[in-house]
N, C-alpha and C positions, 0 to 999 in steps of 0.2 A: 505494500501498500505507501499511496504515497503520502508528505505531510496533510493532506486536507483530506486522507483516507478517502480517496477516489486510488483507480483499477489506472497503473501506467498501464500504458498505451500501447505501446510493445508488447506486451505480453497481457492486452482486451481476448478476448474472444466469446465472441458472442454466437447463441445457437437461436432456432428460432422453428417452430411450426407454420404451415398454410394450408389452408381446407384443403385440398387438392394434392398430397406429398408428391402426384405423379404430373404434378401442373408445376414445379419447381419455379418459381418466377415469373409464374403467370396466376398464378392466386393466393388470396388474401393470406396477410399474415393474423395468425391467431393469437400467439405465443412467443415470452421472446425471453432469452436468460442470457446476458452476461456478468462473467469471472473470469477469475485472474488465475492461467493457464501454468503461470508456474506455485501454486497455493494447491493444495489433497483440495479435491473434487470430486465428484461421482458420474458417471455417464449418466446422462438421460434422453435412454433408447425414444424417450417422444418426440428429442427435436430433430427433428431429420434435417434441417439448415441450416452452415456454419458457415463462419467467414471470420479474420482476426487473426488472433498470434498463431493459428495452427493451418496457413497459409504465407509460402511464402514470400509472395510481392507482398505483405500487408508493410505498410505505409513504408514502404520502399520509393513510391515518386511518381514513378510507373504507373499507374492506375490509377487515378479518381476515385471509383470505387473498390480499392482496397483501402478501404478508410473509414471512419465512422460514421461521416460524414455519405458516404458513397454504398452504405449501409443501407443508413435510412433514405437518399432518393429513391435504393431500387425500390425499399417498401411502399415509398408514396406509388411510384407505378405501377404497382400491381393491388396495392390500398392493406385497408384492413379491415377484419371481420365485421368489426366496432369502435365506438368511440372510445370505451373501457379498453381495448387492447389497443389502440392506437396510443391515448398517454402510459397504459404500462411498458410496451415502449418508450420510446422519450425519460422515463424515468430508470429505465436501463440503460440505456444509452448510457444518463449521467452521470451514471457511479467508474466513468472512464474518464483520466484524467484530461482536460484540456475538449470537454464535452460539454458545460455549464451551457452552452448550444439549448440543448435537450431540454436543459429545465426551466431554461429563459421561454424557449418554445407553450412549454407547457404550464407555466407557470400564467405565461400569458394568454395561455388558450384559457384556461381553467377562469382566469379572471376576466373575462367575456363570457363569456359561458354565463356565468354568477352577477354579471352584470346587467347580461339581454334579460337573464328569466328574472332579476328582480325588479327588469320594467314593464315585464308582463303582465 
């Protein structure tokens, strides 16, 4: 862990499931789990998709998809099962060093919903 209790980006492992595992990259994201690959962990076979420290090109600068932002952009393309899964994905990404943008998006979105809900 870093001094701010986030996972060092170079060690970040991102796993997720999609509605249709046979349609990876074309099916809604419905569960995300981020962890530090250098720490003891239990593999979760229910999470079929992965990116991060398991990939040789992770954070090497050659492919913008091999970053937390790139993974998130891919998820935006396929969509999320529902709002709560999108919020969960942002919360998981916020665990990664340098991904305070994910926390800011989540907080702004939640604030917007609360303000809009209060105005209805």
